[in-house]
C-alpha positions as CSV (number, residue, x, y, z in Angstrom):
1,X,0.0,0.2,0.2
2,X,1.4,3.2,-1.1
3,X,1.8,5.5,2.0
4,X,1.1,9.3,2.5
5,X,4.2,10.8,1.3
6,X,4.4,8.7,-1.8
7,X,1.0,9.6,-2.6
8,X,2.1,13.3,-2.3
9,X,4.9,13.0,-4.4
10,X,3.2,11.0,-7.3
11,X,0.5,13.7,-6.8
12,X,2.8,16.5,-7.4
13,X,4.5,14.8,-10.2
14,X,1.1,14.2,-12.2
15,X,0.3,18.2,-11.7
16,X,3.9,19.5,-12.4
17,X,4.1,20.6,-16.0
18,X,7.0,20.4,-17.9
19,X,8.9,24.0,-16.9
20,X,8.3,23.1,-13.5
21,X,5.4,24.9,-12.2
22,X,2.0,23.9,-11.6
23,X,0.5,26.4,-13.9
24,X,-0.6,29.8,-12.3
25,X,1.6,31.2,-9.5
26,X,-0.5,32.7,-6.7
27,X,-3.8,33.2,-8.5
28,X,-6.1,29.9,-9.2
29,X,-7.4,29.5,-12.1
30,X,-11.0,28.2,-10.8
31,X,-11.6,27.5,-14.5
32,X,-9.9,24.8,-14.8
33,X,-10.3,21.4,-12.7
34,X,-6.5,20.4,-11.1
35,X,-5.5,19.1,-7.5
36,X,-3.2,21.8,-7.0
37,X,-4.4,25.1,-7.6
38,X,-0.9,26.8,-7.9
39,X,2.8,26.9,-8.0
40,X,2.5,28.5,-4.4
41,X,0.3,26.1,-3.6
42,X,2.4,23.1,-4.5
43,X,6.0,24.7,-2.8
44,X,3.3,24.8,0.9
45,X,2.6,21.2,-0.1
46,X,6.4,20.3,-0.7
47,X,7.4,22.4,2.3
48,X,5.0,20.5,5.1
49,X,6.0,17.1,3.6
50,X,9.6,17.9,4.4
51,X,10.5,17.9,0.8
52,X,14.3,19.7,-0.3
53,X,15.8,20.5,-3.8
54,X,17.5,17.5,-3.2
55,X,14.0,16.0,-4.7
56,X,13.7,16.2,-8.6
57,X,10.1,17.7,-7.6
58,X,11.0,20.1,-5.8
59,X,14.2,20.8,-7.2
60,X,12.5,21.5,-10.7
61,X,9.8,23.8,-8.9
62,X,12.8,25.9,-7.7
63,X,14.6,26.0,-11.1
64,X,11.5,27.6,-12.3
65,X,11.4,30.0,-9.7
66,X,14.7,31.1,-10.5
67,X,14.2,31.8,-14.1
68,X,10.8,33.6,-13.2
69,X,12.4,35.7,-10.2
70,X,14.9,36.6,-13.2
71,X,11.9,36.7,-16.0
72,X,8.8,38.6,-14.7
73,X,7.5,39.0,-18.2
74,X,7.1,34.8,-17.4
75,X,4.4,35.5,-15.2
76,X,1.6,33.2,-15.8
77,X,-1.2,35.0,-13.4
78,X,-3.3,37.7,-14.6
79,X,-1.5,41.0,-13.8
80,X,-3.9,42.7,-10.7
81,X,-4.9,46.2,-10.8
82,X,-3.8,47.5,-7.5
83,X,-0.7,49.5,-6.8
84,X,1.2,46.5,-4.7
85,X,1.1,43.9,-7.1
86,X,4.7,45.1,-9.0
87,X,6.1,44.8,-5.9
88,X,4.6,41.4,-4.6
89,X,5.6,39.5,-7.8
90,X,9.0,39.1,-7.4
91,X,8.1,39.3,-4.1
92,X,5.8,36.0,-3.8
93,X,8.6,34.5,-5.9
94,X,11.4,35.3,-3.3
95,X,9.1,34.2,-0.2
96,X,8.3,30.6,-1.8
97,X,11.8,30.5,-2.7
98,X,12.8,30.8,0.5
99,X,11.1,27.4,1.6
100,X,13.9,25.4,0.0
101,X,16.8,27.9,-0.4
102,X,18.5,29.2,-3.3
103,X,21.9,30.9,-4.1
104,X,20.2,33.3,-7.2
105,X,21.8,36.5,-7.3
106,X,18.8,37.9,-7.6
107,X,16.7,36.1,-4.9
108,X,19.3,37.4,-2.6
109,X,19.0,40.8,-4.0
110,X,15.1,41.0,-3.3
111,X,15.7,39.3,0.5
112,X,18.2,42.2,1.3
113,X,15.4,44.8,0.3
114,X,13.1,43.1,2.3
115,X,15.4,42.4,5.0
116,X,15.8,46.2,5.2
117,X,12.1,47.2,5.3
118,X,11.7,44.9,8.1
119,X,14.5,46.3,10.0
120,X,13.7,49.9,9.6
121,X,10.0,49.3,10.6
122,X,11.5,48.6,14.5
123,X,14.7,50.8,14.3
124,X,13.4,53.0,17.1
125,X,12.4,49.4,19.3
126,X,8.5,49.7,18.1
127,X,6.7,49.3,14.7
128,X,6.9,52.6,12.7
129,X,4.2,53.3,10.1
130,X,5.9,56.4,8.9
131,X,9.3,54.3,9.0
132,X,8.2,51.1,7.3
133,X,6.4,53.4,4.4
134,X,9.1,55.7,4.1
135,X,11.9,52.7,3.4
136,X,9.4,50.7,1.4
137,X,8.5,53.9,-0.7
138,X,12.0,54.5,-1.9
139,X,12.7,50.9,-2.1
140,X,10.0,49.1,-3.9
141,X,8.0,52.0,-5.1
142,X,5.0,51.4,-2.2
143,X,3.8,52.2,0.8
144,X,3.3,48.8,2.5
145,X,1.5,49.1,5.9
146,X,-1.6,47.2,6.7
147,X,-1.5,45.7,2.9
148,X,-1.9,42.3,1.7
149,X,2.7,42.8,1.7
150,X,3.0,44.0,4.8
151,X,4.9,42.6,7.6
152,X,1.6,40.5,9.1
153,X,1.9,38.7,5.4
154,X,2.3,34.9,6.0
155,X,4.7,35.6,2.7
156,X,6.8,38.3,5.0
157,X,6.8,35.7,7.5
158,X,8.0,32.8,5.3
159,X,10.9,35.3,3.7
160,X,12.0,36.1,7.2
161,X,11.9,33.3,9.0
162,X,14.2,31.6,6.3
163,X,16.6,34.5,5.9
164,X,16.6,34.8,10.0
165,X,20.8,34.4,10.4
166,X,21.1,38.0,8.4
167,X,18.6,39.8,10.2
168,X,20.0,41.1,14.0
169,X,18.2,39.4,16.7
170,X,17.0,42.4,18.8
171,X,14.8,43.4,15.5
172,X,13.5,39.3,15.3
173,X,12.6,39.5,19.2
174,X,10.1,42.9,18.3
175,X,9.1,41.6,15.2
176,X,8.2,38.7,17.3
177,X,6.2,40.4,19.8
178,X,4.6,43.1,17.3
179,X,2.9,39.9,15.9
180,X,2.2,38.2,18.8
181,X,-0.1,41.8,19.7
182,X,-1.0,41.9,16.2
183,X,-5.0,42.3,16.1
184,X,-5.6,40.7,13.0
185,X,-5.1,37.7,11.3
186,X,-2.3,37.1,9.3
187,X,-2.4,37.8,6.0
188,X,-3.6,34.4,3.5
189,X,-4.3,32.8,7.0
190,X,-6.9,32.5,9.3
191,X,-4.4,33.0,11.8
192,X,-4.5,35.2,14.9
193,X,-1.3,35.5,17.1
194,X,-2.6,37.3,19.5
195,X,-5.2,34.7,20.6
196,X,-3.0,31.5,19.6
197,X,-6.4,30.3,18.4
198,X,-6.0,26.9,16.5
199,X,-7.3,25.9,13.0
200,X,-5.8,23.8,10.3
201,X,-3.2,26.4,9.5
202,X,-1.6,27.0,12.8
203,X,1.2,24.4,12.3
204,X,2.5,26.5,9.3
205,X,2.5,29.2,11.2
206,X,3.8,27.9,14.3
207,X,6.5,26.6,12.0
208,X,7.8,29.7,10.6
209,X,7.4,31.3,13.6
210,X,9.9,28.7,15.6
211,X,12.8,30.1,13.7
212,X,13.1,33.4,14.8
213,X,14.9,34.1,17.9
214,X,12.6,34.4,21.1
215,X,10.0,32.0,19.8
216,X,9.8,30.5,23.3
217,X,10.1,33.6,25.4
218,X,7.7,35.5,23.3
219,X,4.7,32.5,22.6
220,X,5.4,30.2,25.8
221,X,5.3,31.8,28.4
222,X,4.3,29.9,32.0
223,X,0.8,31.5,31.9
224,X,0.2,31.1,28.0
225,X,-1.0,27.8,27.1
226,X,0.9,26.0,24.5
227,X,-0.9,26.3,20.9
228,X,0.5,23.0,19.3
């Protein structure tokens, strides 16, 4: 009998396109019947089943993302008509690549920009809407406070979690504290980090939060229920 991991690998292999993608990258094409809705969805499935670039399917997807991040004209989705979408496209790709790692120079460049944005947001020791918007406007052309690519987004969390070694420890700790007390959901999930509520996506979020310095101190004090 085929075990669960083998079934997932077969599912990925059956759905993967020759170029390494799974069709659209970020936004599902609801006119198509497919078991894996987007390339991003496939990357999360790979990540949550511990696939790495040593796996041929995973590596093929990573190579596709590296091509895409260097040539955004290959973007397979419709182009959304909002001011954040232009910087969001390479950011979404870099965030997904972060789950598996990359030595690509463009990937490294995008990560460095977003890390600079994060550090600037907490320069004073607490979150500054004015500072993050000033820095983001300078580096990526738009203000991002409260947007779907603001610091509360799942994709920001993933990019930062897998590049935590490049982020000052003090910034990591302040970021975790800010997330913990953020009065809303992590964008692209239903998780509310200030309530420790449980749902089907909690392990995804926790697996990222755990990569930051100070996770135990911030999220597991004696008077807080363990939310695994």
